[in-house]
N, C-alpha and C positions, 0 to 999 in steps of 0.2 A: 874332806868328807867323801868325795867321789872315789878317791884312791882307796880309802878304807873299805867302802862298799865293794869296789872291784876286787880288792885283795881278799875279801871274805871275812874281814874283821868285824863288820857290821852285817846283820842279817838283812838281805835285800827285800824281805817281805815287810820289814819295818822302816827301812831307809831307802829312799830313791835318789838317783843321780840328780844333781841340780846343775843348771847352766847359769852362770853369772855373766851378765853382759854389762859393758861400760858405755855410758852415754857421755861422750866428750864434746866440749865446746869446739866450735869451728874457728876459734881465735884464741890467742894467748891472752891471759888476764894476769898482769903483773901483780906481785904481792902488795906493792904500795896502793893498789886500787881497792884493797879490802875495806878500808873505812869509807870509800866513796859511796854515798847513798843518794847521789843526785838523780833526779828523775830520768835524765838522758842516759846515764850509765845503766840504771836498772832496766830501762826500756831496751837498751842494747843487749843486755844479758837475756832478757825475755825473748827478744827476737832471735837471738842466736840459739837459744834453747829450743824454740819452736822449729827452726830450720833443721837442727840436728835431730830432733824427735821424729820429724817426717822421714828422714833417711834411715834412722834407727828402726822405726816401726816397719818400714818397707823391707829392710834387710831381715828382720825377725819373721815377717810374714812369709817371705821367700824361703827362709830356712825351714820353717815349719811345714811348708807345702811340698818341699823336695822329697 
């Protein structure tokens, strides 16, 4: 979409550039863990997500204030 706006294929008064950011886990989660619904596994995922979210949001804030 951004490339189309930049190239003039889409009117920039109707379409804005967008930034897509990825929030990645700070650890590998193997495919066989997919059916694991144990409280310890879920808690580990939540903890990992919270840690990564803090880093992610700090990076976004810094990017937006630069």
